[in-house]
C-alpha positions as CSV (number, residue, x, y, z in Angstrom):
1,X,-4.6,-9.2,3.0
2,X,-1.2,-7.7,2.0
3,X,0.6,-4.9,3.8
4,X,3.2,-2.9,1.9
5,X,5.6,-0.6,3.8
6,X,6.9,2.0,1.4
7,X,8.8,4.2,3.8
8,X,9.3,4.7,7.5
9,X,10.9,7.5,9.4
10,X,10.8,8.9,12.9
11,X,9.3,12.3,13.2
12,X,11.0,14.1,16.1
13,X,9.1,17.4,16.3
14,X,5.9,17.3,18.2
15,X,4.1,20.3,16.7
16,X,4.3,22.9,13.9
17,X,6.8,21.1,11.6
18,X,5.5,19.6,8.4
19,X,6.8,16.4,6.9
20,X,9.8,17.4,4.6
21,X,8.9,17.6,0.9
22,X,11.7,15.2,0.1
23,X,10.2,12.5,2.3
24,X,6.8,12.9,0.7
25,X,8.3,12.8,-2.8
26,X,10.2,9.6,-1.9
27,X,7.0,7.9,-0.7
28,X,5.0,9.0,-3.8
29,X,7.8,7.7,-6.1
30,X,7.8,4.3,-4.3
31,X,4.0,4.1,-4.5
32,X,4.1,4.8,-8.2
33,X,6.7,2.1,-8.8
34,X,4.8,-0.4,-6.7
35,X,1.6,0.2,-8.6
36,X,3.4,-0.2,-11.9
37,X,4.9,-3.5,-10.7
38,X,1.6,-4.9,-9.5
39,X,-0.1,-4.1,-12.9
40,X,2.4,-6.3,-14.8
């Protein structure tokens, strides 16, 4: 079994604050790149 850590950050707010869009976009981009690399 492999475990890939694409991104990690500390969420400081306890309630009501969404994960910033830039953080989500960064994770999605890294996941896309990883999937592309694994297909090769």
